[in-house]
N, C-alpha and C positions, 0 to 999 in steps of 0.2 A: 862791370862798371869799375873803372880804375881811376886813380888820382890824376893820371895824365889826361883823362877825358874831361876834367872839370875846367871850365872857363873862368877867367878872373872876374867876370860879371856875375858869377853865381854866389859870391860871398864878399863880405866887407874885408878890405885889405888887412884889418886887425887879425883876422883868422888865417891869413896866409901861412904864417910860421907853423900853425898846427897842422895844416894840410901838408906842408913841405916835410915836416919831421916824419910823416908816415912813409915817405918814399913811394916808389911805384908799387902799388898793391891793389888787389881786389877789395871791395868794400867789406864783404863778409870776413875775408881773411884778416883784414886790418882790425876789425872790431874784436875778433877772437884773439888775435895775436897780442894786442895791447892789453886785453883783459887777462890773459894767461900770465903775461909778464908782470902785470901789476899785482895780481893775486900772489904770485911767488914772492914779490918784493914785500908784501904785507906779512906773509907767513914767515919769511926770513928776518923780518925787522925785530931787533931786540926790543923787548917791552919798554925798557927805560927810554927809548928814542921816541915813543909815541907822543909824549908830552914835551919833547924838545923843540925849542925855537932858537934859531941862530941869532936873533936880534930883537930889540925892542920893537913892538908893533908887528912883528912877523908871525905868521901862523905856525902852530905846532903841526907835527906830522898828522896827528889825529884830525886837526882842523882841515888840513889839505885833503885828506881822504874824504871827509864829509863835504868839502867844497866840490870835489869831483862827483860825488853822488848827487848833490843838489843840482849842479850844472847839467849832469846827464839827464836828470828829470826835466829840467827846463827845456833842454834841446830836444828831448823826446816829444814833449808837448808841441814844440814848434814844428817838428817833422810831421807829427800827426795832423796838425792843422793845415800845413801846406800840402801834405799828401791828399788831404780831403778837399783840396781846392778852396780853402777858406782864404778870402782876400782881406780879412781884417788885419790891420797893422798891430802886431803884438809888441807891447812895450818891453823895454829892457828890464834887467833886475840888477840890484846893487850887491855884488858878491860879498863885499865886506860886511854888509848888514846881515846877509844870510849866515855867514860864518859866525858872527857875534851871537846869533840866536840858535846856533846848531847844537849846543851842548856837546860838541865834539870831544872835549877834554874829559867828559864823564863817561865816555863809551870805551868798552874793552876792544882789544884788537880783534877778537873773534866776532863781536857784534859788527864792527866796521867791515870786516871781510865778508861776512854773510850779507850785509846790506849791499855792498858793492856788487857782489856776485849776482844778487837778485835783480838789481837795477840794470846791470849790463846784459844779463840774460833777457830781460824785457826789451832792451834796445835791439838786441840781435833778432828777436822774434818780430818786432815792429818793422825793422828794415827788410827782413825776409818777406814780409807780407806785401811790400811795395813792388809793383811791376816796374820795368824799365821806364815806362812812360811816367809813372808817378814819381820816380826818383828825379826826373827832370823838372818837376813842378817847382815853382818858386812862390815864396811869400815874402812878407816884409816883417822884420823884427828889428826893434831899435832904430827904425827909420831906414833900414838898409835891406835890399833884396838878398835872398838866400835860397839856394835850391835844397831840396830834400837830400840829394846825394852829398852835397857839400857838408850838410849837418852831420851825416854819418862819418865822414872822414875827420871832421873837426872833433867829434867825440873821441875817436881813436887817438888823434894827435894831441888832444888836450891831456889825456892820461900820460902819453909818452913825454910830453913837455914837463909835467909835474914830477914824473919819475926822474928825469934828468936833474931837476932842481933838488929833489930829495937826495939823490946820489952825490951831488956836488956840494950841497950846503948843510945837510943834516946828518950824513953818515960818515 
C-alpha cells in the first residue's frame, strides 16, 4: 500500500499536504521512517529548546511533541473504528484545547521521547494488523470521509510536517 494508490476522495483536502510530504512510500516504511527521524530529532534537541516558542501564542517544542502524541492517539482511534467497519460519524477535536491541557512544558525530553515511541509503536502494530481490504475501509470524522490507509499516511506526514516547522522556526 503506497501513497500513490490513495485517491483524493479518501481524505479531506486539509490532509493533502501531510500525505504529499511523505512522498512515494509504503505505509509501514513511512510510519517507521518518520518515527526514526523524529526520535533522532528529539534526542539531538538541546534541552533549552524544549521550552522555546518563536512567538506569542505559538507552541513550545515540548507542546508540539505532545500535540503529535495526542493527534496520533486520536487518529489511531479513528483508524480502529473505521477498520472495524464502525459507521458512526466521529466528531473532531480542538488541537489548541488539547495542547493547553497537555502539561507539555512540565515534561522532560526523555518522558516525551518515551511516550512518542510507545504511541508510534502502537500505531505500527495497529496498521500491521489491518488487511489490505481493511485499509481500504472508510469512515467519517469531522464530517469528512477518510480511509484507514489515508490515516496511516497522515500520521507519518503529520510528524514530518512538524519536524520541518521545528527545523525552520525553532532551531
